C-alpha positions in Angstrom: 0.0 0.0 0.0 1.4 3.4 -0.9 1.5 6.2 1.8 2.7 9.8 1.9 5.9 10.8 3.8 5.6 10.5 7.6 5.2 13.5 10.0 5.8 14.1 13.7 3.0 14.6 16.3 3.1 18.3 15.7 2.6 17.9 12.0 6.2 18.5 10.8 7.6 16.3 8.1 10.3 14.0 9.3 13.7 14.8 7.9 15.3 11.5 7.1 18.8 12.9 7.1 18.5 14.3 10.6 19.0 12.2 13.7 15.7 11.3 15.3 15.0 10.0 18.7 12.7 7.4 17.1 15.8 6.1 15.2 18.4 6.3 18.0 16.2 5.1 20.8 16.9 1.5 21.4 14.0 -0.8 20.5 12.4 -2.6 23.3 9.9 -5.3 22.5 6.8 -5.9 24.7 7.8 -7.9 27.7 6.3 -9.1 31.0 6.5 -6.7 33.8 7.1 -9.5 36.3 8.7 -12.7 35.5 6.5 -15.7 36.5 8.1 -18.0 39.0 6.5 -21.1 40.2 7.3 -22.2 43.7 8.5 -25.7 43.5 8.4 -28.0 46.5 11.7 -28.8 48.1 13.4 -31.9 47.0 12.3 -34.8 49.1 15.2 -36.5 50.7 15.4 -40.2 51.0 14.6 -41.5 54.5 17.4 -43.3 56.2 16.8 -45.7 59.1 19.2 -45.8 61.9 17.4 -48.6 63.7 19.8 -50.6 65.9 22.4 -47.9 66.0 21.7 -47.0 69.7 20.0 -48.5 72.8 16.2 -49.3 72.9 15.5 -46.4 75.3 16.8 -44.0 72.8 14.6 -45.4 70.1 11.4 -44.5 71.9 12.5 -40.9 72.4 13.4 -40.6 68.8 10.0 -41.7 67.6 8.2 -39.1 69.7 10.6 -36.4 68.5 10.0 -37.3 64.9 6.2 -37.1 65.3 6.5 -33.6 66.9 8.9 -32.5 64.2 6.7 -33.7 61.4 3.5 -32.5 62.9 1.8 -35.9 62.7 -1.3 -36.3 64.7 -2.4 -39.4 66.4 -3.9 -40.9 63.3 -0.5 -40.6 61.6 -0.6 -37.4 59.4 -1.5 -33.7 59.4 -4.3 -33.0 56.8 -3.5 -29.2 56.5 0.2 -29.8 55.8 -0.8 -32.4 53.2 -3.1 -30.0 51.3 -0.5 -27.3 51.4 2.1 -29.7 50.0 -0.3 -30.7 47.2 -0.8 -27.1 46.1 2.9 -26.6 45.9 3.2 -29.6 43.6 0.1 -28.7 41.5 -0.4 -24.9 41.6 -3.7 -23.6 40.6 -3.7 -21.5 37.4 -5.4 -18.1 37.6 -5.7 -15.7 34.7 -4.2 -12.3 35.3 -5.0 -9.0 33.5 -2.6 -8.1 30.7 -1.7 -4.7 32.3 -0.4 -6.6 35.3 2.1 -8.7 33.3 3.1 -6.5 30.4 5.1 -3.3 30.6 3.3 -1.7 27.6 0.8 -2.8 25.0 1.9 -3.6 21.5 0.4 -1.3 18.9 0.8 -0.6 15.2 2.6 2.8 14.7 0.3 5.6 13.7 1.1 7.9 10.8 -0.4 11.4 10.5 -0.6 13.8 7.6 0.1 17.6 7.5 -3.2 18.3 9.1 -2.5 16.0 11.9 -5.1 13.5 10.8 -4.3 9.9 11.6 -3.9 7.8 8.5 -5.8 4.6 8.4 -3.6 1.5 8.4 -4.2 -1.9 6.9 -2.3 -5.1 7.2 -0.4 -5.8 3.9 0.5 -9.3 4.6 4.2 -8.7 3.7 6.5 -10.8 5.7 9.3 -9.4 7.8 11.8 -11.4 5.7 13.6 -14.7 5.9 17.0 -15.6 7.0 19.4 -14.9 4.0 21.0 -17.9 2.5 24.7 -18.4 3.0 26.7 -16.9 0.2 28.8 -19.6 -1.4 31.6 -18.8 -3.8 31.1 -20.7 -7.1 33.8 -23.3 -7.4 34.5 -26.2 -9.8 34.1 -29.7 -8.6 37.8 -30.4 -9.2 40.7 -28.0 -9.0 41.7 -26.9 -12.5 45.1 -25.8 -11.2 46.1 -29.2 -9.8 48.8 -31.3 -11.3 47.8 -33.2 -14.5 44.3 -31.6 -14.3 42.4 -32.0 -17.6 40.1 -28.9 -18.2 37.2 -29.7 -20.5 35.7 -26.2 -20.2 37.4 -23.0 -19.3 35.1 -20.0 -18.7 37.8 -17.6 -19.5 38.3 -19.1 -23.0 35.0 -20.8 -23.9 32.5 -18.1 -22.9 30.1 -18.9 -25.7 26.4 -19.0 -24.7 24.7 -22.3 -25.1 21.0 -22.7 -26.1 20.0 -23.5 -22.5 21.7 -20.4 -21.2 20.1 -18.4 -24.0 16.6 -19.5 -23.0 17.3 -18.8 -19.3 18.7 -15.4 -20.1 15.6 -14.5 -22.2 13.4 -15.5 -19.3 15.3 -13.3 -16.9 15.3 -10.4 -19.3 11.5 -10.7 -19.6 11.1 -10.7 -15.8 13.3 -7.7 -15.4 11.4 -5.8 -18.1 8.1 -6.5 -16.4 9.5 -5.2 -13.1 10.7 -2.0 -14.8 7.3 -1.4 -16.4 5.7 -1.8 -13.0 8.2 0.7 -11.4 7.4 3.2 -14.1 3.7 3.2 -13.2 4.5 4.1 -9.5 7.4 6.5 -10.2 7.3 9.5 -7.8 5.2 7.7 -5.1 6.7 6.5 -1.9 6.5 2.8 -1.5 7.5 1.5 1.9 6.8 -2.1 0.9 9.8 -2.9 -1.3 10.8 -6.6 -1.2 13.2 -7.3 1.7 15.4 -9.3 -0.7 15.8 -6.2 -2.8 16.5 -4.0 0.2 19.2 -6.5 1.4 20.7 -6.8 -2.1 20.0 -10.5 -2.4 19.2 -10.1 -6.1 22.7 -8.8 -6.8 24.2 -11.8 -4.9 22.1 -14.2 -7.0 23.6 -12.6 -10.1 27.1 -13.2 -8.7 26.2 -16.9 -8.2 25.5 -17.4 -11.9 29.1 -16.9 -13.0 30.5 -20.0 -14.7 33.2 -22.3 -13.4 35.7 -24.6 -15.0 34.7 -28.2 -15.9 37.5 -30.5 -14.9 37.8 -34.2 -15.7 37.7 -36.4 -12.6 41.2 -37.3 -11.4 40.1 -41.0 -11.3 39.9 -40.9 -15.1 42.6 -38.3 -15.9 45.3 -40.5 -14.5 44.5 -43.4 -16.9 43.7 -41.5 -20.1 46.3 -41.5 -22.9 47.0 -38.3 -25.0 44.7 -39.3 -27.9 42.0 -40.2 -25.4 42.2 -36.8 -23.7 41.8 -35.2 -27.1 38.8 -37.4 -27.8 37.2 -36.6 -24.4 37.6 -32.8 -25.1 36.1 -33.3 -28.5 33.1 -35.2 -27.2 32.4 -32.6 -24.4 32.7 -29.7 -26.8 30.3 -31.2 -29.3 27.7 -32.5 -26.9 27.4 -29.2 -25.0 26.8 -27.2 -28.2 30.0 -25.2 -28.0 31.1 -26.0 -31.5 28.0 -25.0 -33.5 24.7 -23.6 -32.3 21.8 -26.1 -31.9 24.1 -29.1 -32.9 24.7 -31.6 -30.1 25.6 -34.8 -31.8 28.9 -36.3 -33.1 30.5 -39.5 -34.4 33.4 -41.2 -32.6 35.0 -43.0 -35.6 38.3 -44.1 -34.1 39.5 -47.5 -35.3 39.1 -50.5 -33.1 41.3 -50.7 -30.0 41.8 -46.9 -29.4 39.5 -46.8 -26.3 36.3 -45.4 -27.6 34.5 -46.9 -24.6 36.8 -45.2 -22.0 36.4 -41.8 -23.8 32.6 -42.1 -23.7 32.7 -43.1 -20.0 34.7 -39.9 -19.4 32.1 -37.8 -21.2 29.1 -39.5 -19.5 30.6 -39.2 -16.0 31.5 -35.6 -16.5 28.0 -34.6 -17.7 26.4 -36.5 -14.8 28.5 -34.7 -12.2 29.4 -31.2 -13.6 28.4 -28.3 -15.6 29.7 -24.7 -16.1 27.2 -23.7 -13.3 28.5 -24.7 -9.9 26.7 -27.5 -8.1 24.5 -28.5 -11.1 25.0 -31.5 -13.4 24.5 -31.1 -17.2 22.3 -34.2 -17.5 20.3 -36.4 -15.2 20.1 -39.6 -17.3 22.0 -41.4 -20.0 21.1 -44.3 -22.3 23.8 -46.7 -23.7 22.6 -48.7 -26.7 24.8 -51.6 -27.8 24.8 -55.1 -29.1 23.3 -57.7 -26.7 26.7 -59.3 -26.2 28.1 -56.1 -24.8 25.5 -55.1 -22.3 27.3 -56.7 -19.4 30.6 -55.6 -20.7 29.6 -51.9 -20.6 28.5 -52.4 -16.9 31.9 -54.0 -16.2 33.8 -51.2 -17.9 32.0 -48.6 -15.7 33.1 -50.4 -12.6 36.6 -51.1 -14.0 37.4 -47.4 -14.6 35.3 -45.6 -11.9 35.4 -48.1 -9.1 33.2 -47.1 -6.2 32.4 -43.8 -7.9 30.6 -45.6 -10.7 27.0 -44.3 -11.2 24.1 -46.6 -10.6 23.4 -48.8 -13.6 20.2 -50.4 -14.9 21.5 -53.1 -17.3 18.8 -54.9 -19.4 21.0 -58.0 -19.7 18.1 -60.5 -20.2 17.8 -61.5 -16.5 14.2 -61.6 -15.3 11.0 -61.6 -17.3 9.7 -59.0 -19.7 7.2 -57.6 -17.2 9.8 -57.1 -14.6 12.1 -55.3 -17.0 9.3 -53.0 -18.2 8.6 -52.0 -14.5 12.2 -51.2 -13.9 12.5 -49.1 -17.0 9.2 -47.3 -16.2 10.6 -46.4 -12.7 13.7 -45.2 -14.4 11.7 -43.0 -16.8 9.6 -41.5 -14.0 12.5 -40.8 -11.7 13.3 -37.1 -11.4 16.0 -35.0 -9.6 17.3 -36.7 -6.5 15.1 -39.7 -7.1 17.4 -40.8 -9.9 19.4 -43.5 -8.3 20.3 -45.3 -11.5 21.2 -42.6 -14.0 22.6 -45.0 -16.6 20.4 -47.4 -18.6 22.3 -50.0 -20.7 20.1 -51.8 -23.3 20.6 -53.7 -26.5 19.2 -52.6 -29.8 16.8 -55.5 -29.9 15.5 -54.9 -26.4 15.1 -51.2 -27.0 12.7 -51.9 -29.8 10.4 -53.8 -27.4 10.7 -50.9 -24.9 9.9 -48.1 -27.4 6.5 -47.4 -25.9 7.9 -47.1 -22.3 10.8 -44.9 -23.3 8.8 -42.7 -25.7 8.0 -40.1 -23.0 11.4 -40.2 -21.3 13.6 -37.0 -21.4 17.2 -38.2 -21.6 20.3 -36.1 -21.5 22.7 -38.3 -23.4 22.6 -41.3 -25.7 25.6 -43.4 -26.6 25.2 -45.8 -29.6 27.9 -48.4 -29.5 28.7 -50.2 -32.8 26.6 -47.4 -34.3 27.0 -48.7 -37.9 23.8 -50.7 -37.1 22.0 -47.4 -37.8 23.3 -47.3 -41.4 19.7 -47.9 -42.7 17.5 -44.9 -42.1 14.4 -47.0 -43.0 15.0 -49.7 -40.4 12.7 -50.0 -37.3 15.7 -49.7 -35.0 16.8 -46.4 -36.5 13.3 -44.9 -36.4 12.6 -45.9 -32.8 15.9 -44.5 -31.6 15.4 -41.3 -33.6 12.0 -40.8 -31.9 13.6 -40.7 -28.4 13.6 -37.3 -26.7 17.3 -36.8 -26.5 19.4 -34.3 -28.4 22.9 -35.2 -27.3 23.7 -38.2 -29.5 27.1 -39.9 -29.8 27.7 -42.7 -32.4 30.6 -45.1 -31.8 31.7 -46.8 -35.0 35.2 -47.7 -36.2 33.7 -48.1 -39.7 31.2 -45.3 -40.4 31.3 -46.0 -44.2 30.7 -49.6 -44.9 29.2 -49.8 -48.4 28.2 -46.4 -49.7 27.7 -42.7 -48.8 24.0 -43.1 -48.2 24.8 -45.1 -45.0 27.3 -42.4 -44.0 24.5 -39.8 -44.4 22.2 -41.9 -42.2 24.7 -41.8 -39.4 25.3 -38.1 -39.7 21.6 -37.3 -39.9 20.9 -39.4 -36.8 23.6 -37.5 -34.8 22.5 -34.1 -36.0 19.1 -34.3 -37.6 18.6 -32.0 -40.6 22.2 -30.7 -40.7 23.0 -32.1 -44.2 19.5 -31.6 -45.5 17.2 -34.3 -46.8 18.5 -37.6 -48.2 17.6 -36.6 -51.8 19.5 -33.3 -51.4 22.5 -35.1 -50.1 22.4 -37.6 -52.9 22.1 -34.9 -55.5 24.8 -32.5 -54.1 27.4 -35.1 -53.0 26.9 -38.8 -53.4 26.3 -39.1 -57.1 29.2 -36.8 -58.0 31.6 -38.5 -55.6 30.7 -42.1 -56.7 31.1 -41.1 -60.4 34.5 -39.5 -59.8 35.7 -42.5 -57.7 35.4 -44.9 -60.7 38.6 -46.0 -62.2 37.3 -45.1 -65.7 36.1 -41.6 -64.6 37.1 -38.6 -66.8 39.3 -35.9 -65.5 36.4 -33.5 -65.2 34.5 -36.0 -63.1 37.6 -36.5 -60.9 38.0 -32.8 -60.4 34.3 -32.3 -59.4 34.7 -35.4 -57.1 37.6 -33.8 -55.3 35.8 -30.5 -55.0 32.7 -32.1 -53.5 34.9 -34.2 -51.1 36.4 -31.0 -49.8 33.1 -29.3 -49.5 31.6 -32.2 -47.6 34.6 -32.5 -45.4 34.2 -28.9 -44.4 30.6 -29.6 -43.2 31.3 -33.0 -41.6 34.7 -32.7 -40.1 33.6 -30.6 -37.1 31.3 -33.4 -35.9 33.5 -36.5 -36.5 36.8 -37.6 -35.0 38.9 -40.3 -36.6 42.2 -41.7 -35.5 43.8 -44.9 -36.8 45.5 -47.8 -35.1 48.9 -46.2 -35.7 48.5 -44.5 -32.4 48.5 -47.8 -30.6 52.1 -48.5 -31.7 53.3 -46.6 -28.6 51.4 -48.8 -26.2 50.9 -52.3 -27.8 53.3 -54.9 -29.2 53.9 -55.3 -32.9 51.0 -56.6 -35.1 51.7 -58.7 -38.2 48.6 -58.8 -40.4 49.0 -61.1 -43.4 46.7 -62.1 -46.3 47.4 -65.7 -47.1 46.3 -66.9 -50.6 45.6 -70.6 -50.5 45.2 -73.0 -53.4 42.1 -75.3 -53.8 42.3 -79.0 -53.2 41.8 -81.4 -56.1 38.2 -82.0 -55.0 37.5 -78.3 -54.7 39.0 -77.6 -58.2 36.8 -80.3 -59.8 33.7 -79.0 -58.2 34.5 -75.3 -58.9 35.1 -76.0 -62.6 31.9 -78.0 -62.8 29.8 -75.2 -61.2 31.1 -72.3 -63.2 30.5 -74.2 -66.4 27.0 -75.4 -65.4 23.9 -74.3 -67.2 22.7 -72.4 -64.2 25.8 -70.1 -64.3 25.5 -69.6 -68.0 21.8 -68.5 -67.6 22.8 -66.3 -64.8 25.5 -64.5 -66.9 22.9 -64.0 -69.7 20.6 -62.4 -67.2 17.9 -65.0 -67.4 18.5 -66.5 -63.9 17.3 -64.3 -61.0 19.2 -66.1 -58.2 22.8 -64.7 -58.2 23.1 -64.7 -54.4 22.4 -68.4 -54.3 25.2 -69.1 -56.7 27.6 -66.8 -54.9 26.8 -68.5 -51.6 27.5 -71.9 -53.1 30.9 -70.8 -54.3 31.8 -69.2 -51.0 31.0 -72.4 -49.1 32.9 -74.5 -51.6 36.0 -72.4 -51.0 35.8 -73.2 -47.3 35.1 -76.9 -47.5 33.1 -79.1 -49.8 31.2 -80.6 -46.8 29.4 -77.3 -46.4 27.4 -78.2 -49.5 24.7 -80.7 -49.8 26.2 -82.7 -52.6 25.1 -83.7 -55.1 21.8 -82.0 -54.5 23.1 -78.4 -54.6 25.5 -79.1 -57.5 23.9 -81.1 -60.2 26.1 -83.5 -62.1 28.6 -83.9 -59.3 27.6 -87.5 -58.4 30.8 -88.9 -59.9 33.0 -86.3 -58.0 31.6 -87.0 -54.5 34.2 -89.1 -52.6 33.5 -92.0 -50.3 32.7 -91.0 -46.7 31.4 -87.6 -47.7 28.9 -86.2 -45.2 27.3 -82.8 -45.1 28.3 -80.5 -42.2 25.0 -79.6 -40.6 24.7 -77.1 -37.7 24.7 -78.7 -34.3 21.8 -78.6 -31.9 20.9 -75.4 -30.2 22.9 -74.8 -27.2 26.0 -76.7 -28.4 27.9 -73.5 -28.7 29.5 -73.8 -25.3 32.9 -75.2 -24.5 32.7 -78.9 -25.3 35.7 -81.2 -25.0 35.6 -85.0 -25.0 31.9 -85.4 -25.6 32.6 -88.4 -27.9 29.9 -87.5 -30.4 32.0 -85.4 -32.9 33.8 -87.1 -35.7 36.9 -85.8 -37.4 37.1 -83.7 -40.6 38.7 -84.5 -43.9 41.2 -81.6 -44.1 42.7 -82.9 -47.4 39.4 -82.0 -49.2 40.1 -78.2 -48.5 43.2 -76.2 -49.2 42.6 -73.8 -46.4 41.9 -76.6 -43.9 45.2 -78.2 -44.8 47.0 -75.0 -43.9 44.9 -74.5 -40.7 45.7 -78.1 -39.5 49.4 -77.5 -39.9 49.1 -74.1 -38.0 47.3 -75.7 -35.1 49.7 -78.6 -34.9 52.8 -76.4 -34.8 51.3 -74.0 -32.3 50.4 -76.9 -29.9 53.9 -78.4 -30.2 56.2 -75.4 -30.3 54.4 -72.4 -28.6 52.1 -71.5 -25.8 50.1 -69.1 -28.0 46.3 -69.1 -28.2 44.3 -68.6 -31.5 40.9 -67.3 -32.5 39.2 -68.9 -35.5 36.5 -66.7 -37.1 34.0 -67.6 -39.9 30.8 -66.2 -41.3 29.2 -69.6 -41.3 28.3 -71.6 -38.2 28.7 -74.8 -40.4 32.4 -73.8 -40.8 32.5 -73.6 -37.0 31.1 -77.1 -36.8 34.1 -78.3 -38.9 36.5 -76.4 -36.7 34.9 -78.1 -33.7 35.3 -81.5 -35.3 39.0 -80.7 -36.2 39.7 -79.7 -32.6 38.0 -82.7 -31.1 39.7 -85.1 -33.4 43.1 -83.8 -32.4 42.3 -83.4 -28.7 42.6 -79.5 -28.7 40.8 -77.7 -26.0 38.5 -75.0 -27.3 35.6 -72.7 -26.7 32.8 -71.7 -29.1 30.7 -68.6 -29.3 27.9 -68.1 -31.9 24.4 -66.9 -32.1 23.0 -69.9 -30.2 24.7 -68.9 -27.0 22.7 -66.9 -24.5 24.0 -63.3 -24.1 24.2 -63.8 -20.4 26.8 -66.5 -20.8 29.0 -64.9 -23.5 31.1 -62.7 -21.2 31.8 -65.7 -18.9 33.1 -67.8 -21.8 35.4 -64.9 -22.9 36.8 -64.5 -19.4 37.5 -68.2 -19.1 39.4 -68.2 -22.4 41.4 -65.1 -21.5 42.6 -66.8 -18.3 46.3 -67.7 -19.0 46.0 -70.8 -16.8 43.2 -72.2 -19.0 44.6 -75.0 -21.2 42.1 -74.4 -24.0 44.0 -72.5 -26.8 41.4 -72.3 -29.6 38.4 -70.0 -29.6 35.7 -70.5 -32.3 33.9 -67.3 -33.0 31.0 -66.4 -35.4 31.7 -63.0 -37.0 28.0 -62.2 -37.0 27.3 -63.1 -33.4 30.5 -62.0 -31.6 32.6 -60.0 -34.0 31.8 -56.7 -32.4 33.3 -55.5 -29.1 34.5 -58.7 -27.6 38.0 -58.6 -26.2 40.0 -61.8 -26.7 43.4 -60.5 -25.5 44.2 -64.0 -24.1 45.0 -65.0 -27.7 47.7 -63.4 -29.9 46.9 -65.2 -33.1 43.7 -64.9 -35.2 42.5 -66.4 -38.5 39.6 -64.9 -40.5 38.7 -68.0 -42.5 36.5 -66.3 -45.1 35.9 -62.7 -46.3 32.6 -60.8 -46.1 31.2 -58.4 -48.7 31.1 -55.7 -46.0 34.7 -54.6 -45.1 33.5 -53.3 -41.7 32.5 -56.8 -40.6 36.0 -58.1 -41.4 37.6 -55.2 -39.7 35.5 -55.7 -36.6 36.5 -59.4 -36.5 40.2 -58.7 -37.0 40.3 -56.3 -34.1 39.5 -58.8 -31.4 43.1 -59.6 -30.4 45.3 -56.5 -30.9 43.7 -54.4 -28.2 44.5 -52.7 -24.9 45.9 -55.3 -22.5 47.7 -57.3 -25.1 51.3 -58.3 -24.1 52.5 -60.5 -26.9 53.2 -60.1 -30.6 50.1 -60.5 -32.6 49.7 -62.5 -35.9 46.6 -61.9 -37.9 45.8 -64.1 -40.9 43.1 -63.7 -43.6 42.7 -66.8 -45.7 41.7 -66.2 -49.3 41.3 -68.9 -51.9 43.3 -67.7 -54.9 41.6 -67.0 -58.2 38.1 -67.6 -56.8 35.2 -65.5 -55.9 36.8 -64.8 -52.6 39.4 -62.7 -54.3 36.6 -60.8 -56.1 35.0 -60.1 -52.7 38.3 -58.9 -51.3 38.7 -56.6 -54.3 35.3 -55.2 -53.7 36.3 -54.5 -50.0 39.3 -52.6 -51.3 37.1 -50.3 -53.3 34.9 -49.6 -50.4 37.8 -49.0 -48.1 39.3 -46.5 -50.7 36.0 -44.6 -50.5 36.1 -44.6 -46.7 39.7 -43.3 -46.9 38.7 -40.5 -49.2 35.6 -39.4 -47.2 36.4 -40.2 -43.6 40.2 -40.2 -43.4 40.4 -37.5 -46.2 43.1 -39.3 -48.1 43.4 -37.3 -51.3 45.3 -39.9 -53.3 43.5 -43.1 -52.6 44.3 -45.4 -55.5 41.5 -46.5 -57.9 42.5 -50.1 -58.6 39.3 -51.7 -59.7 36.7 -50.6 -62.2 33.1 -51.6 -62.0 33.5 -53.9 -65.1 36.1 -55.9 -63.3 34.0 -56.4 -60.3 31.2 -57.8 -62.4 33.4 -60.8 -63.4 32.6 -62.7 -60.2 32.3 -66.1 -61.8 35.6 -66.1 -63.7 38.0 -68.6 -62.3 41.8 -68.0 -62.6 43.3 -71.2 -61.3 46.8 -70.6 -62.6 47.5 -67.3 -60.7 49.5 -66.9 -57.6 47.3 -64.0 -56.6 44.8 -62.3 -58.9 44.6 -59.4 -56.5 48.4 -58.8 -56.8 48.2 -58.9 -60.6 45.4 -56.3 -60.5 47.6 -54.0 -58.5 50.1 -53.9 -61.3 52.7 -53.7 -58.6 55.8 -51.8 -59.7 57.9 -53.1 -56.7 57.7 -56.8 -57.8 59.3 -58.5 -60.8 58.1 -62.0 -61.8 56.1 -62.1 -58.6 59.1 -61.3 -56.4 59.4 -58.1 -54.5 62.6 -56.3 -55.4 61.8 -52.8 -54.0 60.8 -52.4 -50.3 57.7 -50.3 -49.7 58.5 -46.8 -48.3 55.3 -46.8 -46.2 52.9 -49.5 -45.3 49.3 -48.1 -45.5 46.8 -50.2 -43.6 43.9 -49.6 -46.0 46.0 -50.2 -49.2 47.4 -53.7 -49.6 49.4 -52.6 -52.7 51.8 -50.9 -50.3 52.3 -54.1 -48.1 55.2 -56.5 -48.2 54.7 -59.2 -50.9 56.0 -62.7 -50.6 55.9 -65.6 -52.9 56.0 -69.1 -51.4 59.8 -69.3 -51.9 60.3 -65.9 -50.3 58.4 -66.9 -47.1 61.7 -67.9 -45.6 62.3 -64.2 -45.0 59.0 -63.8 -43.2 59.0 -63.1 -39.5 56.2 -65.6 -38.7 57.4 -69.1 -37.8 54.1 -70.7 -39.0 54.4 -69.2 -42.5 58.1 -70.0 -42.8 57.2 -73.6 -42.3 55.0 -73.4 -45.5 58.0 -72.9 -47.8 58.1 -75.6 -50.5 54.5 -76.7 -49.8 51.9 -76.1 -52.5 49.0 -74.9 -50.4 50.2 -71.3 -49.8 50.9 -69.5 -53.1 51.3 -65.8 -52.0 51.3 -63.7 -48.9 50.8 -59.9 -48.3 52.1 -58.6 -45.0 51.4 -55.5 -43.0 53.5 -54.5 -40.0 52.0 -52.1 -37.5 55.3 -50.5 -36.5 59.0 -51.0 -36.0 60.6 -51.7 -32.7 
C-alpha cells in the first residue's frame, strides 16, 4: 500500500537525514513486567533408618521427637500440611490481566498527515523477511590448477552462450522488463513495501552466483587416459554441449578398433552427470547406452573397472528376469526425477530397446551413446526410427567403420547424430553422393575426378567438425607389434573339380545371360565351396557332381541349439577331412605347430556356423581344448566364456567365433593369433572381427591371418572390399590420393576362375615393386587400407617372413602368395 511521507505529532515532516529519537532510541519489544516464577516443593530426601544404631530407650525418644517435628497427629498425618504440600506440587492457574504482566501494550505505529489527521492503516501481509542464504563462492568440482588436471571447459576461454543459457537469459530479461514497467507506473510515489530481498541486495548476490566455473575431468579418469583419449574426451564434451555449433549436439566417434572409444565415452558421461559450467549443477540427469546384446554386461563391467566405487548406478537390461519385470524397472527409471534418480545409466541392447519403445517414448534423456553405431546405417530400419524418436538431443555414435558400403549409409549416421544438418536424403544424394561415386570410378574422366575432389572437400568442411577419426597407428606406442597377413591358399583337387563344374554349369550360363534371377544363391555356393566341400549338400546343390563326391562324404550340418558352449571330449563329434580343402590343410598345420612349439592361443572366425562345426570336429579329433561362441549362445553366458578363455592358466588354446554373433566389441586378448577364414562383402564386418586380439591389455606379438582362396570368388570379394575402403579413406580419413585399382566392369566378373594365378589381386595392383612375382623394392610406407603398399611374398620368399608358421610353409603347394602389413617397427 502506498503512503505519503511520515510526519511528527506536531505535523512536521520527518527529515530522514537528521538524527531522530525514534531512530536512535533502542527498540524494546513488549515484555512481561514481572517474571513468572512457580514455587516448586523442596526436593524430598530419601529417608534413612538408623534402627539398631543406639539403645532401645533412645529409640522411643526418637519416635516421639519425629512425630512432633513432622506434625503428625495421632492418626498418623496432618491434613493441612498435606493440602499445602499438594498445592505446591500442583499450583492452581489463575488468569491475570494483561496490564499486570506487560510493561506496555503492542500497537501498530500511527502515521499522520500535515493536518494532523491519523492515516488509516491496513495489514499488507508482507513478511518481515527470511534468513538470508549463505553466500557460497562458485567453485569447480575439481581443482583446475592441480597437477595433471584436464580442463574440458574454461570459462575464461570458452565463454560462448549455449542454447539452454540463452533460454534462461531471455526469461530473466523478460522478468526484469516486467518489473521495470511496474516501477514506471509508480514512479514518484513513496513505496514502503519494497521486497526485503531487494533492500538487502540478495538479487545482486544471486547474479554473482550465476558466474561460470571450469569443468575438470575427474582425477580418477585423468590419470589413466592416454593423450589421444584426452583429445577425444575434449572433442566429445565440446560437441555434446553445443559449444562448436549452435543447436548441434551430436557427433561421431569414428576411431578405429582398439583406441579406447568406450573409455572416452565413459569420461564424457561421468563428467556430464557430475558437472556443468554452473557450480553444483549437473549437465544431464540420465544417460542411455545402446549396444549389441553381447556387450550389455561388458559396458557395466567397464564402468566399474574405470570408476570403481564412484561408478554411477546402472540399470542393465541384460536379459535376466522376465519382460514384465524389465518394463517395470524401465518405467521407474523413466519417471525418476531429480534426487530420485538412483540409477542414471540405462544399458540396453538394440533388440531390447525396440520392445521398450512405448515405455521410453515419454522419457527425457540427457545423453545417448550408440555403440557399434553402424547398425544405424539404414534410415528405413525399425531400430533407426525408434531410436530417432527418443527425446534426446545429445547423441554420440561409436563406430570404427562409419562408411561400410556407400555414402547413403554415411548420411544416415550423420543425420541421426545431427538431424537435418545435411538436408534431406535426396538433397545429399544430388549434391554429394552421385558426384563422388562417379568420380571415384577407375574409368572416370578428368572432369568427373575434379568435381569429385571438389565435393569431397566441401563435404569434409561440413562433416569434419562433428567426426573424430584416429587410426591404429596411435597404438604402436602402447601395444606390441602386429603382423597382419593375407594368405592366398590354393584349392584341393576335389574343390578344383567341383569349382570347374559349377562355373560351367547351365545355371551359371543362364545367370550370366541375365535369365537367372538367383545370383546370391550361386555366390553363396561358391563361398561355401572355397571353405570346404562338406558345407554343400552334394550332389543336391551341385547337379552333375555325383561322380565327384568321394566316399565317406557327409554334409556338415549345424549342431543342436545350445551346443555352442565349450565342449571337450563329448565323444559325439567325428573328425574332418582336411585334405578336401586347401585352407583346412594350412589350418591343420598351423594348429599342430602351435600346440607343439608355442604356448600361443588362437581365435578362428568364420561367417558360417557350419564352418565352426568343422572347426569343432577338427579340434575334437586332435584333442585340442576349445571354446565356441555363436548366435545360439545366450547373451548372459558370453562374457563368462570370454573371461575363461582369456585366463592364461586355462589349457584351451582355440576360440571358435562367429563373426555375425560376436565379431563386435569382444576382447580376446588372451590370444595373440587370429585367423579370419572367409571374407565378407562388408569390409566393416571383417575389420571388426580382425580387431578382437590387438587391443589394450595385449602383451604378446600378434599375428593376424586372412585366408583367401586364390583366383576364386573370394578374391573378387576382397577386391570389392578394397574399393569400399578406398571410398572410406577418401571421405572419412580424407586421403586425397586413394588409388583406384578396380573398375566396375572388373567387379562384375565374379564367376571367372583364374586357377593358374599366384594372386589375382596382386596382378590387379600392377605392382611396380615386384618383378616376376618377387618383391625387389621395399615399400616406403605400409598403409593399412591399401594392400598394394604391403610387403609381398611368394612361397619361396616366405623364408624371410618373421612368422614361424608361414616360414614352415616354404616348399608346400598350399600357400601361393602372402601380403604382409607390420603395425610399427621396434
